[in-house]
C-alpha positions as CSV (number, residue, x, y, z in Angstrom):
1,M,-32.9,31.8,131.3
2,K,-31.5,30.4,128.1
3,N,-31.8,26.9,129.6
4,I,-35.6,27.2,130.1
5,N,-37.1,24.6,127.8
6,W,-40.7,24.4,128.7
7,A,-42.7,22.3,126.3
8,G,-45.5,19.8,126.1
9,V,-48.9,19.6,127.9
10,F,-49.3,21.7,131.1
11,P,-52.7,21.3,132.7
12,A,-54.1,24.3,134.4
13,V,-55.2,22.4,137.4
14,T,-58.2,22.8,139.7
15,T,-58.2,23.5,143.4
16,Q,-60.0,20.9,145.4
17,Y,-62.3,21.8,148.4
18,N,-63.7,20.1,151.5
19,E,-67.5,20.1,152.2
20,D,-67.1,23.4,154.0
21,Y,-65.3,24.8,151.0
22,S,-61.9,25.0,152.8
23,I,-59.1,23.8,150.6
24,N,-58.6,20.1,150.5
25,I,-54.9,19.8,150.4
26,P,-54.6,16.0,150.3
27,A,-57.2,15.8,147.4
28,T,-55.4,18.5,145.5
29,Q,-52.0,16.7,146.0
30,N,-53.5,13.4,144.9
31,M,-54.9,15.0,141.7
32,L,-51.5,16.5,140.9
33,D,-49.7,13.2,141.5
34,A,-52.2,11.4,139.2
35,L,-51.7,13.9,136.4
36,I,-47.9,13.6,136.6
37,K,-48.1,9.8,136.6
38,D,-50.3,10.0,133.5
39,G,-47.5,11.9,131.7
40,V,-48.1,15.6,131.7
41,D,-45.1,17.8,131.2
42,G,-45.8,20.6,133.7
43,I,-48.3,22.0,136.1
44,I,-50.0,25.4,136.1
45,A,-51.4,26.0,139.6
46,L,-53.7,28.8,140.6
47,G,-54.7,29.9,137.1
48,T,-58.2,30.6,136.0
49,V,-59.2,27.0,136.4
50,G,-57.5,26.9,139.8
51,E,-59.8,29.7,141.0
52,N,-56.9,32.0,141.8
53,Y,-58.9,35.0,142.7
54,S,-61.3,33.0,144.9
55,L,-58.6,32.2,147.3
56,S,-57.2,34.3,150.1
57,A,-53.6,35.4,150.0
58,Q,-52.5,32.8,152.6
59,E,-54.6,30.0,150.9
60,K,-52.7,30.7,147.6
61,R,-49.4,30.3,149.3
62,N,-50.5,27.1,151.1
63,V,-51.6,25.6,147.8
64,L,-48.3,26.4,146.2
65,A,-46.3,24.9,149.1
66,A,-48.4,21.7,149.0
67,S,-48.1,21.5,145.2
68,K,-44.3,22.0,145.4
69,E,-44.2,19.2,148.0
70,V,-46.0,16.6,146.0
71,I,-44.5,17.5,142.6
72,D,-41.1,17.2,144.1
73,G,-39.2,18.3,140.9
74,R,-40.8,15.8,138.6
75,V,-42.2,18.5,136.3
76,P,-42.0,22.3,136.2
77,L,-44.5,24.0,138.6
78,L,-45.8,27.4,137.5
79,T,-48.2,29.6,139.3
80,G,-50.7,32.1,138.0
81,V,-50.0,35.7,139.2
82,A,-53.5,37.2,139.2
83,E,-53.8,40.2,141.4
84,N,-55.7,43.5,141.3
85,T,-52.6,45.8,141.8
86,T,-49.0,45.7,140.6
87,A,-47.8,45.8,144.2
88,L,-49.8,42.8,145.2
89,A,-48.5,40.9,142.1
90,V,-44.9,41.8,142.9
91,N,-45.4,40.5,146.5
92,Y,-47.0,37.3,145.3
93,A,-44.2,36.7,142.8
94,R,-41.6,37.2,145.6
95,D,-43.4,34.8,147.9
96,S,-43.8,32.2,145.1
97,E,-40.1,32.3,144.5
98,K,-39.4,31.7,148.2
99,I,-41.8,28.7,148.1
100,G,-39.7,27.3,145.3
101,V,-41.9,27.3,142.2
102,D,-40.2,27.0,138.8
103,G,-41.9,29.9,137.0
104,L,-44.7,32.5,137.0
105,M,-47.6,32.9,134.6
106,V,-48.3,36.6,134.9
107,L,-51.7,38.1,134.1
108,P,-52.5,41.8,133.6
109,G,-53.8,43.6,136.7
110,L,-57.3,42.4,137.2
111,I,-60.5,44.5,137.4
112,Y,-59.0,47.7,135.9
113,K,-58.5,47.4,132.1
114,S,-55.1,49.0,131.7
115,N,-53.8,50.7,128.6
116,Q,-50.6,49.6,126.8
117,R,-48.3,51.7,128.8
118,E,-49.8,50.7,132.1
119,N,-49.9,47.0,131.0
120,I,-46.2,47.0,130.0
121,N,-45.3,48.6,133.3
122,H,-47.2,46.0,135.3
123,F,-45.3,43.2,133.7
124,Q,-42.0,45.0,134.0
125,Q,-42.4,45.6,137.7
126,V,-43.3,41.9,138.3
127,V,-40.4,40.5,136.3
128,R,-37.9,42.9,137.7
129,N,-38.7,41.8,141.2
130,T,-38.1,38.1,140.7
131,G,-35.4,35.8,139.5
132,L,-37.9,33.3,138.2
133,P,-38.7,32.8,134.5
134,V,-41.9,34.4,133.5
135,M,-44.7,33.4,131.1
136,I,-46.9,36.3,129.8
137,Y,-50.6,35.3,129.8
138,N,-52.5,37.0,126.9
139,N,-56.2,36.5,127.2
140,P,-58.0,39.6,125.9
141,I,-61.4,37.9,125.8
142,S,-61.4,37.1,129.5
143,Y,-59.4,40.1,130.9
144,G,-60.1,42.8,128.3
145,V,-56.4,43.6,127.7
146,D,-54.6,42.4,124.5
147,I,-50.9,42.0,124.7
148,T,-49.9,42.6,121.1
149,V,-46.8,41.6,119.2
150,E,-45.9,45.3,119.3
151,M,-46.0,45.3,123.1
152,M,-44.0,42.1,123.2
153,K,-41.2,44.0,121.4
154,T,-40.7,46.0,124.5
155,L,-41.2,43.1,126.9
156,A,-38.7,41.0,124.9
157,T,-35.9,43.2,126.4
158,E,-36.7,41.6,129.8
159,E,-34.5,38.5,130.0
160,N,-36.6,36.5,132.3
161,I,-39.7,36.8,130.2
162,V,-39.3,33.4,128.4
163,A,-42.8,32.3,127.4
164,I,-46.2,33.4,126.2
165,K,-49.5,31.8,126.8
166,E,-51.5,32.9,123.8
167,S,-55.3,32.8,124.4
168,S,-56.5,35.4,122.0
169,T,-58.1,32.6,119.9
170,S,-56.3,34.1,116.8
171,T,-54.0,31.3,115.6
172,F,-52.2,33.8,113.3
173,R,-50.7,35.3,116.5
174,I,-48.4,32.3,116.8
175,T,-47.0,32.9,113.3
176,D,-46.7,36.6,114.0
177,I,-44.7,35.9,117.1
178,I,-42.4,33.5,115.4
179,N,-41.9,35.8,112.4
180,E,-41.0,38.7,114.7
181,F,-38.9,37.0,117.3
182,G,-37.8,33.7,115.8
183,Q,-38.7,30.2,117.0
184,D,-36.6,30.3,120.2
185,R,-36.9,33.7,121.9
186,F,-40.2,32.7,123.5
187,R,-41.7,29.3,124.4
188,I,-45.2,29.7,122.9
189,F,-48.1,27.9,124.6
190,C,-51.6,27.6,123.2
191,G,-54.1,28.6,125.9
192,V,-57.3,27.7,124.2
193,D,-58.2,24.0,124.2
194,N,-60.2,23.9,120.9
195,I,-57.4,25.4,118.8
196,A,-54.6,23.3,120.3
197,F,-54.1,21.1,117.3
198,E,-53.8,24.0,114.9
199,S,-51.5,25.9,117.2
200,L,-49.1,23.0,117.6
201,L,-48.9,22.6,113.9
202,L,-48.1,26.3,113.5
203,G,-45.1,25.9,115.9
204,A,-46.4,26.3,119.4
205,H,-44.1,24.6,121.9
206,G,-46.9,23.5,124.2
207,W,-50.5,23.5,125.3
208,I,-51.9,24.8,128.6
209,S,-55.1,22.9,128.9
210,G,-58.1,22.7,131.1
211,L,-59.6,19.5,129.8
212,T,-56.3,17.7,130.3
213,N,-57.4,17.4,133.9
214,V,-60.1,15.0,132.6
215,F,-58.2,13.1,129.9
216,P,-54.5,13.6,130.5
217,K,-53.2,10.6,128.6
218,E,-55.1,11.5,125.5
219,S,-54.0,15.1,125.7
220,V,-50.3,14.1,126.0
221,A,-50.8,11.6,123.1
222,I,-52.1,14.4,120.8
223,F,-49.0,16.5,121.5
224,N,-46.5,13.7,121.2
225,L,-48.1,12.4,118.0
226,I,-48.0,15.8,116.4
227,K,-44.4,16.4,117.3
228,S,-43.4,13.0,116.0
229,G,-45.1,13.6,112.7
230,H,-48.1,11.2,113.2
231,I,-50.6,13.8,112.2
232,N,-53.5,11.6,111.2
233,K,-53.5,9.7,114.5
234,A,-53.2,12.9,116.5
235,L,-56.2,14.3,114.5
236,E,-58.3,11.2,115.2
237,I,-57.8,11.7,119.0
238,Y,-58.3,15.5,118.7
239,R,-61.6,15.1,116.9
240,W,-62.7,12.7,119.5
241,I,-62.0,15.1,122.4
242,T,-63.0,18.4,120.6
243,P,-66.6,18.4,121.8
244,L,-65.2,18.5,125.4
245,L,-62.6,21.1,124.4
246,H,-65.3,23.5,123.5
247,L,-66.2,23.7,127.2
248,D,-62.9,25.5,127.8
249,T,-64.1,28.6,125.8
250,I,-67.3,29.4,127.7
251,P,-67.9,31.5,130.9
252,T,-68.6,28.4,133.0
253,L,-65.4,26.6,132.0
254,V,-64.3,26.1,135.6
255,Q,-67.6,24.5,136.6
256,C,-67.6,22.3,133.4
257,I,-64.0,21.1,134.0
258,K,-64.6,20.3,137.7
259,L,-67.8,18.4,136.9
260,A,-66.0,16.5,134.2
261,E,-63.2,15.7,136.6
262,Q,-65.8,14.3,139.1
263,L,-67.5,12.2,136.4
264,V,-64.2,10.4,135.6
265,G,-63.2,10.1,139.2
266,R,-60.3,12.6,139.2
267,G,-61.7,15.3,141.5
268,H,-64.8,17.0,142.9
269,E,-67.0,19.7,141.4
270,R,-67.2,21.8,144.6
271,I,-66.6,25.4,143.6
272,R,-66.5,28.7,145.4
273,A,-69.2,31.4,144.9
274,P,-70.0,33.4,143.0
275,R,-69.5,30.4,140.8
276,M,-72.0,27.6,141.5
277,I,-72.2,24.0,140.3
278,L,-74.0,23.4,137.1
279,K,-77.7,22.6,137.0
280,G,-80.3,21.7,134.4
281,K,-79.4,21.6,130.7
282,E,-75.9,23.0,131.3
283,R,-75.2,20.0,133.6
284,E,-76.8,17.5,131.3
285,N,-74.7,18.7,128.4
286,V,-71.4,18.1,130.3
287,V,-72.6,14.7,131.5
288,N,-73.6,13.7,128.0
289,L,-70.3,14.9,126.5
290,V,-68.3,12.9,129.1
291,E,-70.4,9.8,128.7
292,Q,-70.0,10.0,124.9
293,A,-66.2,10.4,125.2
294,L,-65.9,7.5,127.6
295,A,-68.0,5.3,125.3
296,N,-65.9,6.1,122.3
297,R,-62.5,6.5,123.9
298,P,-59.7,5.8,121.4
299,Q,-57.0,3.3,121.7
300,L,-53.6,4.9,122.4
């Protein structure tokens, strides 16, 4: 696990559907291939943006196999592990390892809001039943469970927990993690698009992004410019894209991202219920933001 060196921009990718809402494997593969050709550093399949919990167990495994096929080792492939019970999460982790993914992004058990002891046990059971490197996904706003630095002290004893996706929106968490564990124990990823710039300046190793699906080259440029010390140029691009990045922080983020993908020709907005495509002012807002971004697109 010491050789795991995940870093850079990892889009949390969408899952594409046919007109009957079955999974469109060719379209999903084409979308992944285009993102890799545009320079992203890794892929997160079947996270929140990938509608993990809207897919059947078999559909998830089919998407993973298709993703593995098209990525073909060019970048790391991680999958979200988002299940209602610990046993289902363990089973999914094992199947993902058989399919050949490169890592797991593990969420707390869904629906039930576990306490600290239960939450730690959930992660321990998953990681102890796989040989894959694991990223802990902390998103207390969406999932009602906060994985604190104190909890990470226990989880740090698990060798294959190598990374943290920090989506608490509290940028000080990045500093707290580094102060407690050093710069190298965990690969820290910002999981909230509109604080990515700040998080990377504070020492985050990467950025797991929803809006990178829409503007991948610009997202990668922000990361590379910050890491190479060209802060002002990175900030110029970041300010340009920030109005769109705010879409990542609202309940309809998946609908917003899929609509934006469609508007720039990178995917389709079809989405499974209970989510529904945007209408009225919500839709107009996304369309206007994308049109403004395209009209003022910066030179890279």
